[in-house]
C-alpha distance (Angstrom), angle and dihedral (degrees) to the residues before:
residue distance angle dihedral
X1 . . .
X2 3.80 . .
X3 3.82 113.7 .
X4 3.79 118.2 -121.7
X5 3.78 105.0 -86.3
X6 3.80 98.2 173.1
X7 3.79 112.2 123.0
X8 3.82 120.3 -166.6
X9 3.79 113.4 -134.4
X10 3.78 137.1 176.1
X11 3.78 125.2 -162.3
X12 3.78 142.8 143.4
X13 3.79 120.2 -109.4
X14 3.78 122.0 -175.2
X15 3.81 89.1 -16.3
X16 3.82 96.0 -50.9
X17 3.79 124.2 111.9
X18 3.80 114.3 -128.2
X19 3.81 130.5 -169.2
X20 3.79 120.4 -175.5
X21 3.77 145.4 126.2
X22 3.78 123.0 -97.8
X23 3.78 133.8 -167.6
X24 3.80 115.1 -107.2
X25 3.81 91.2 -117.0
X26 3.82 97.9 40.4
X27 3.80 114.6 119.8
X28 3.77 124.1 -135.4
X29 3.81 86.6 -119.4
X30 3.82 93.0 58.0
X31 3.80 90.9 45.8
X32 3.80 93.3 50.2
X33 3.82 97.1 43.5
X34 3.77 104.4 31.8
X35 3.78 104.8 30.6
X36 3.80 103.7 26.2
X37 3.83 91.4 34.4
X38 3.80 94.5 -136.1
X39 3.79 96.8 147.9
X40 3.82 98.2 179.4
X41 3.80 89.7 84.6
X42 3.81 102.4 80.2
X43 3.78 134.9 -162.5
X44 3.76 110.1 -131.9
X45 3.78 111.7 153.6
X46 3.80 102.0 -6.6
X47 3.82 91.3 -141.3
X48 3.81 103.6 80.2
X49 3.80 96.6 -100.3
X50 3.83 104.5 108.1
X51 3.83 106.5 41.0
X52 3.82 95.3 -138.1
X53 3.82 88.9 126.8
X54 3.82 96.0 50.4
X55 3.80 115.2 146.0
X56 3.79 131.3 167.9
X57 3.80 114.7 -110.7
X58 3.79 116.2 -172.4
X59 3.80 89.3 -22.3
X60 3.82 97.2 -48.9
X61 3.79 127.6 100.7
X62 3.80 115.1 -112.4
X63 3.78 138.3 174.5
X64 3.80 107.3 -112.3
X65 3.81 90.9 -158.8
X66 3.81 90.0 64.1
X67 3.80 96.9 46.5
X68 3.75 124.8 83.0
X69 3.78 112.9 -131.1
X70 3.80 88.9 -122.2
X71 3.82 88.5 62.1
X72 3.80 91.9 67.6
X73 3.80 91.8 63.4
X74 3.81 109.3 129.6
X75 3.79 93.5 5.8
X76 3.79 137.5 119.6
X77 3.81 111.9 -118.8
X78 3.79 126.8 -168.9
X79 3.80 123.9 -170.4
X80 3.78 128.7 -177.2
X81 3.81 88.8 -94.0
X82 3.81 88.1 63.0
X83 3.80 94.5 58.9
X84 3.79 96.6 77.0
X85 3.78 119.1 76.1
X86 3.80 124.8 -156.2
X87 3.80 90.6 -14.4
X88 3.81 93.9 -52.2
X89 3.77 122.4 118.1
X90 3.78 118.5 -116.5
X91 3.83 113.0 -105.3
X92 3.81 88.5 -109.5
X93 3.81 91.0 54.9
X94 3.81 90.1 48.5
X95 3.78 89.7 50.6
X96 3.82 91.3 51.8
X97 3.81 89.3 53.2
X98 3.81 94.3 45.1
X99 3.81 92.8 49.3
X100 3.81 94.0 45.5
X101 3.80 88.9 -119.8
X102 3.79 89.3 150.0
X103 3.77 117.5 81.4
X104 3.82 115.9 153.3
X105 3.82 87.2 -7.0
X106 3.80 99.2 -139.2
X107 3.80 94.3 113.6
X108 3.81 96.5 36.2
X109 3.83 99.0 93.3
X110 3.81 90.4 52.8
X111 3.80 92.5 48.9
X112 3.81 90.4 47.5
X113 3.79 92.7 51.8
X114 3.82 94.6 46.4
X115 3.80 89.2 47.9
X116 3.79 93.0 45.7
X117 3.83 91.3 53.0
X118 3.82 90.0 49.6
X119 3.81 93.3 50.1
X120 3.80 92.7 48.1
X121 3.79 89.6 54.1
X122 3.80 97.2 36.2
X123 3.82 117.0 20.0
X124 3.83 91.4 -177.6
X125 3.82 105.5 49.5
X126 3.77 121.3 165.3
X127 3.81 120.5 -136.4
X128 3.81 92.9 -94.4
X129 3.81 91.2 54.4
X130 3.80 90.1 49.2
X131 3.79 91.7 50.7
X132 3.81 90.2 48.4
X133 3.81 92.0 49.1
X134 3.80 93.5 52.9
X135 3.81 95.6 38.9
X136 3.82 90.6 104.8
X137 3.80 91.4 58.4
X138 3.79 123.0 82.7
X139 3.80 126.7 -155.0
X140 3.80 114.4 -165.4
X141 3.82 90.5 -166.6
X142 3.85 91.5 60.2
X143 3.79 96.2 -124.0
X144 3.79 95.8 147.4
X145 3.81 98.6 123.2
X146 3.80 92.0 54.4
X147 3.80 90.5 45.1
X148 3.81 93.2 52.8
X149 3.81 89.9 46.2
X150 3.82 90.0 49.6
X151 3.81 93.0 50.9
X152 3.79 91.1 47.8
X153 3.81 90.6 50.9
X154 3.81 91.8 41.3
X155 3.80 89.1 57.1
X156 3.82 89.9 54.6
X157 3.81 91.4 47.7
X158 3.81 92.7 49.5
X159 3.81 91.9 49.1
X160 3.80 90.1 49.0
X161 3.82 91.4 49.0
X162 3.82 91.3 49.6
X163 3.80 92.1 51.2
X164 3.82 92.4 58.1
């Protein structure tokens, strides 16, 4: 007989409080994609190497494939779906579009979330800091220059928006 492995957790995701039970071995990625149906968080490698599953946990970027769902108990989670507000793209998302930093698009949510976490912590990053922040994200289409340009411009847009 299998012991009860259901763990009750409560957390906030994209501004909404959630209470549910998770399996002891369930990853945050599986919870987010399969149970909460937030499909922007992707599974690429499943071992924390590609960054496609990047989410923001309590303001820091994290690989959802490496986190157990139980580890998000009591935490604030942000996925790419949480960036837009009232149907409008976040300035960082607009910058990615304007700079053609989206090619096939598979990696884009992970890059956005890593960049978002950087800009929340450091609204004035230099190019080296941007490169360091996205170093855990892989783009198979080699769009890195456009991505770095988009993050740099996104930082300016966010600062401008805050000053209003």
